Residue, then its C-alpha position, 0 to 999 in steps of 0.5 A: m609817514t613811512a611804517p617801520p618793519p613789524i616789531h615784537p617788542i619785550l616789555i622789561r622791568g630791569p636789566d635781568d628781563a632784558l638779560a634774559a630776553a637777549a639770551a632767548a633772542d641769541s639763541i635763536g638768531k632772532p633780533l630783539v626790541l626791549m621796551a620799557p615802561p613809561a616812567a623808565g626814561a630814555l637814559w636808563l632804556r639806553g643804559v640797559v641796551e648797551r648792557v645787553r650790547k655788551a653781553h651779546p655783541g652779535l646781537e641785534v637789539a633796539g629799545l623802544l620807548d613808551c611815551g605815551d601823548r608826552a610830545g617832548e619826552a618822545q623828542g627828548a627820546l629821540a634826542a637821546g639816540l633810541r632808534l624806536v619812540l612810542f607817541t600816541g598823542r595828537p597827529d600833528m605833533a606825531g607828524r612832527l615827530a616822525a620827521i624829527a625821528a626820520a632824520r635821526g635815522a630812528a622810527l615813530l610809532t604810534r600804535r602800540p605793538p603786542a608785546l611780551d609783558l613778562a612781569a605779567q606773564s610771570s605773575a599770571e604762571g605762578r614765577g613771581r619775580h624769579r629770573g632763570p631758565s622758564l623767563e628765558a622760555l618765555c621770551r624764546g617762545w614770543l620771537a620764535r612764534d610767526q607774528g607776521 
């Protein structure tokens, strides 16, 4: 299994999160990986990514769905066209899913990469669910870090 390049996703809970992250990424010329929580679903994430692409046509953006140990959900995410899928289940299933991903030009991750959780950061820093410049600043700082 070939390892994909390191990614630094931003965990989103809705389109407002995604658009703020996209504005930040676009402003500093960094690619963006939007990570959906497990309950979101592949089609929801694909729709959010498409919306971001329309709003920021020059931005390189991908969606990452956390499927946990649910192989069927991971296979469905790949079938839905997602390019990044996180699967933390059995290694034999991961091998099969990695082959499916490779055939589709996608990547299967078996370890959750460090991610910026916008909801946790907003709550911890007293911002609640406000989606203004401070959220963009959080994303810009995360994306600008030397995370290699």
